[in-house]
C-alpha positions as CSV (number, residue, x, y, z in Angstrom):
1,M,56.3,-24.4,89.4
2,T,54.3,-23.7,86.3
3,L,54.0,-26.4,83.6
4,K,55.5,-25.7,80.2
5,L,53.8,-27.1,77.1
6,V,55.9,-27.2,73.9
7,I,53.7,-27.1,70.8
8,G,54.0,-26.6,67.1
9,N,51.8,-24.6,64.7
10,K,48.2,-24.4,65.8
11,N,47.0,-24.4,62.2
12,Y,48.6,-27.8,61.5
13,S,49.7,-29.6,64.6
14,S,46.8,-31.9,65.6
15,W,48.9,-33.6,68.2
16,S,49.7,-30.3,69.9
17,M,46.0,-29.5,69.9
18,R,45.2,-32.6,71.8
19,A,47.5,-31.9,74.7
20,W,46.8,-28.1,74.7
21,L,43.1,-28.6,74.8
22,A,43.3,-31.1,77.7
23,L,45.0,-28.5,79.8
24,R,43.2,-25.3,78.6
25,A,39.7,-26.7,78.8
26,N,40.3,-27.7,82.4
27,N,41.8,-24.3,83.4
28,I,45.2,-25.8,84.2
29,D,47.9,-23.1,84.2
30,F,50.8,-23.6,81.8
31,D,53.3,-21.6,79.9
32,E,53.2,-22.2,76.1
33,V,56.4,-22.7,74.2
34,F,55.8,-22.4,70.5
35,I,58.3,-23.8,68.1
36,P,57.5,-23.6,64.4
37,L,57.6,-27.0,62.5
38,Y,59.5,-27.8,59.4
39,T,61.5,-24.5,59.4
40,G,65.0,-25.9,59.5
41,E,67.7,-27.2,61.8
42,E,67.6,-24.5,64.4
43,D,63.9,-25.0,65.3
44,K,64.5,-28.8,65.3
45,K,67.3,-28.3,67.8
46,R,65.0,-26.2,70.0
47,I,62.5,-29.1,70.1
48,L,65.3,-31.6,70.8
49,A,66.4,-29.4,73.7
50,F,63.1,-30.3,75.3
51,T,62.5,-33.9,74.2
52,P,64.7,-36.6,72.6
53,S,61.8,-37.6,70.3
54,G,62.2,-34.4,68.4
55,K,58.5,-34.1,68.2
56,V,55.7,-32.0,69.8
57,P,53.9,-31.8,72.1
58,A,56.1,-32.1,75.1
59,L,55.1,-31.2,78.7
60,V,57.7,-30.1,81.2
61,D,56.9,-30.3,84.9
62,G,60.0,-29.3,86.8
63,D,62.6,-32.0,86.1
64,I,60.0,-34.3,84.5
65,T,59.4,-34.2,80.7
66,I,56.6,-36.1,79.0
67,W,56.2,-36.3,75.3
68,D,53.5,-37.7,73.0
69,S,50.0,-36.4,73.3
70,L,48.4,-39.4,74.9
71,A,51.3,-39.7,77.5
72,V,50.9,-36.0,78.3
73,I,47.2,-36.5,78.8
74,E,47.8,-39.5,81.1
75,Y,50.3,-37.5,83.1
76,V,47.9,-34.6,83.4
77,A,45.2,-36.9,84.6
78,E,47.4,-38.2,87.3
79,R,48.8,-34.8,88.3
80,F,45.4,-33.2,88.4
81,P,42.9,-35.9,89.4
82,Q,40.3,-33.3,90.4
83,V,39.7,-32.4,86.7
84,R,38.7,-36.0,85.9
85,L,40.1,-36.3,82.4
86,W,39.1,-40.0,82.5
87,P,35.7,-41.2,83.8
88,E,35.5,-42.3,87.4
89,D,33.6,-45.5,86.5
90,R,36.0,-48.3,85.6
91,A,34.0,-49.6,82.7
92,R,33.5,-46.1,81.2
93,R,37.2,-45.4,81.9
94,A,38.2,-48.5,80.0
95,H,36.0,-47.5,77.1
96,A,37.4,-44.0,77.0
97,R,41.0,-45.3,77.1
98,S,40.3,-47.8,74.3
99,I,38.9,-45.3,71.9
100,S,41.6,-42.8,72.7
101,A,44.3,-45.4,72.0
102,E,42.5,-46.3,68.8
103,M,42.6,-42.6,67.7
104,H,46.2,-42.4,68.7
105,S,47.4,-45.4,66.6
106,G,44.7,-45.7,63.9
107,F,42.9,-44.0,61.0
108,P,46.0,-43.6,58.8
109,A,44.0,-42.9,55.6
110,L,41.9,-40.2,57.2
111,R,45.1,-38.6,58.6
112,N,46.9,-38.7,55.2
113,E,44.0,-37.5,53.1
114,C,42.5,-35.0,55.4
115,G,45.4,-33.4,57.2
116,M,44.5,-30.7,59.7
117,N,44.7,-27.3,58.1
118,I,42.3,-24.9,59.9
119,H,43.0,-22.2,57.3
120,R,41.8,-24.5,54.5
121,P,38.7,-23.3,52.6
122,V,35.7,-25.6,53.5
123,R,35.2,-27.9,50.6
124,A,34.9,-31.6,49.9
125,T,37.7,-33.6,48.3
126,K,37.9,-37.1,46.7
127,L,38.6,-39.7,49.4
128,S,39.7,-43.3,49.2
129,D,37.6,-46.2,50.3
130,E,40.0,-46.6,53.3
131,A,39.5,-43.0,54.3
132,R,35.7,-43.4,54.1
133,A,35.9,-46.5,56.2
134,N,37.9,-44.5,58.8
135,I,35.2,-41.8,58.8
136,T,32.5,-44.4,59.3
137,R,34.4,-45.8,62.2
138,V,34.9,-42.4,63.9
139,Q,31.1,-41.7,63.5
140,D,30.3,-45.1,65.0
141,I,32.6,-44.4,68.0
142,W,31.0,-41.0,68.6
143,T,27.5,-42.3,68.1
144,E,27.9,-45.1,70.5
145,C,29.4,-42.8,73.2
146,R,26.6,-40.3,72.9
147,Q,23.9,-43.0,73.0
148,R,25.5,-44.5,76.2
149,H,26.3,-41.3,78.0
150,A,23.9,-38.6,76.8
151,K,22.3,-38.3,80.3
152,L,25.7,-37.4,81.8
153,G,26.4,-34.4,79.5
154,P,27.0,-33.4,75.9
155,F,30.5,-34.8,75.4
156,L,31.6,-38.4,74.6
157,F,31.5,-39.5,78.2
158,G,29.3,-36.7,79.6
159,E,31.8,-34.1,80.7
160,F,34.7,-32.9,78.6
161,G,37.6,-35.3,79.0
162,A,40.6,-37.0,77.5
163,A,38.7,-38.8,74.8
164,D,37.2,-35.5,73.6
165,A,40.7,-34.0,73.5
166,M,42.0,-36.9,71.4
167,F,39.3,-36.6,68.8
168,A,39.2,-32.8,68.7
169,P,41.3,-32.5,65.5
170,V,39.0,-34.8,63.7
171,V,36.2,-32.3,64.3
172,H,38.2,-29.8,62.3
173,R,39.0,-32.4,59.6
174,F,35.3,-33.2,59.2
175,R,34.4,-29.5,59.1
176,T,37.1,-28.3,56.6
177,Y,36.7,-31.3,54.3
178,A,32.9,-30.8,54.3
179,I,32.3,-34.5,55.3
180,A,28.7,-35.4,55.5
181,V,27.9,-36.8,59.0
182,R,25.0,-38.2,60.9
183,P,22.8,-35.7,62.9
184,E,24.0,-37.0,66.2
185,V,27.6,-36.7,65.0
186,Q,27.0,-33.1,63.9
187,A,25.4,-32.4,67.3
188,Y,28.6,-33.6,69.0
189,M,30.8,-31.5,66.6
190,D,28.7,-28.5,67.5
191,T,29.3,-29.1,71.2
192,M,33.0,-29.3,70.6
193,M,33.1,-26.2,68.4
194,A,31.2,-24.3,71.1
195,L,33.8,-25.2,73.8
196,P,35.7,-22.0,74.7
197,A,39.1,-23.7,74.6
198,F,38.3,-25.2,71.2
199,Q,37.3,-21.8,70.0
200,E,40.4,-20.2,71.4
201,W,42.7,-22.7,69.6
202,T,40.8,-22.1,66.4
203,R,41.0,-18.4,66.6
204,L,44.8,-18.5,67.3
205,A,45.3,-20.9,64.5
206,L,43.5,-18.7,62.0
207,A,45.7,-15.8,63.2
208,E,48.9,-17.6,62.3
209,T,50.6,-16.6,59.1
210,I,53.2,-19.3,58.8
211,I,52.7,-21.6,55.8
212,I,54.0,-25.1,55.6
213,E,54.0,-25.9,51.9
214,K,54.0,-29.7,52.3
215,F,50.7,-29.4,54.0
216,E,49.2,-27.0,51.4
217,I,49.6,-29.3,48.4
218,E,46.1,-30.7,48.7
219,A,44.6,-27.3,49.2
220,I,45.6,-26.1,45.7
221,R,44.6,-29.3,43.8
């Protein structure tokens, strides 16, 4: 039975991007169910028909439903162990899970001040000290991972994996908000942006025409 992945707008839904990328980049077959966000009660009911959380993404595998990006990624890692979403080495796997969980629960200022909007014209914006601290922490995470695992491949832990999927929307945030980054961080961002699945998501996001006004306020300031 083919998996179903319920997602929101590719232009805005960073959480959807994480789960989608984990599947697509590893050539795992799935049917995509797109439900526009913030369009009214009917679409909200459509999401609730898949998951009681009322949020995307949600993964449906037969009679099993998994919601929340990180939970979806964990399920995919168990369901398809051959793709090795998490490193095989226990210490590296613990590191990868730690930074993925930190991304999942942290960086509130960066999220609030640099929301994902792939259509957004590339330009800098005034950021709070808290957002700048978040940016520094992300760069520290990426730099440490690359220094430790550069010999294994160009991604955070060598090969593309769960941690890369969790941080993928931040690559777009850094790009669209013209955030100055260290050379090694830029090199990692270039690697991510060259990933075919990342490029596919970006291309499809740019083709979307749905505008969510609440996410466009910053863009017109």
